[in-house]
C-alpha angles and dihedrals in degrees: 000000000000091000091050092049093049089051093048091048092050092240111137117218111242112235118249098242104171110102136165142165128236085240091064124102108271093218090053093049091046091053091046090055091052092049092046092052094040095239116164131190091238091056098042097051089060095052103073107145090014094058096110093049093051096045089048092050091050091051094045089052087065091060096261115140111226117192132180115222115215131205096019123127116243087232088068096053144324097199146356131205123200105190100203119164090237125039097352115203136232123190121197125192106240091208091070120103116259098258090043090056091054091052092047092047092056091041091056090044088056087053087058091049092055090040093239116139116201153119115272142193125203100245117123088225113058114234094214115067091207092060098032095107095053094042095050092044093051092047091052092046091051089054091052092047097046095038111028111205097230092051095047095046091049094055111114092230091056095044092049092055091069109183095341107123101188121089133202119225090245091056093048091046093051092052092044090056092052093055099032093239139111125278088246092058090052093048091048090052091048087053094050089051094049095250096121137019133257090239093054092046092052091047091055096040092067090058091046091054091050089054091049090051092050091051091050091053094050113105116225121226120214117334143195123315119278096256091053090050091052091047089053093049097046100031129228093271096059093037093052090048092056091047090049088055088058093047090053092047093247091118135034122231088254089052088054093050090048093048092048093043095234143108118279090240090059096055095090088057094055090042091058092045094046092055095043096253094117141358 
């Protein structure tokens, strides 16, 4: 439907040009992703809790459709990549924690870069032997894209540690805040750069997993309004495209409500939110 709308509106889809091989250097590919998406250190270090939203916006700008999938157990999937030539698709499980979503988003984006569609988890060791090479490569590339080595190693906190290879939670949290990632991603990058040990990483990973499990068990109370939930699920890019179809008389208001899975009377609310006028 999105392809048809873009064609009807006379808006050509930009080709997805970034491509790499699992044989390429992960640091090089990570840097290439940042360049392709136009992500700078100055911008990223201001994002913090908004990291996922900003990475998503940058990816959607490259004509990639990013959707959040509701009401699906994390054991079923964390992310999906559909590496189509035009308007490739990324699905993210909305039940994942915020930092987990960011990692999965970039992981699935890496799947698009290597032209490998698939369903992914978030483990650093792939569960399926047949896909282990792609999964491990994408995980490593995500670390390099989210936490560039030169930036991490230049951080005062890292330089001041010298040869000490153990890290307090407060130190990991401070670095995680700078990059808008989880403490585990920071520790994994420190491991890949020789600034901690495998044994220390494994000892901390168990506690991280316990925290993730506790967050997953926590029941949420209330939540955002319906139109904001829909906007989160469908993304601003897709939502704006549907609304543009209405403005150009390609779609009726009922078509818009149907495509956005909401009541006709709620369309003005999501319209304002999609264009930054509310919500």
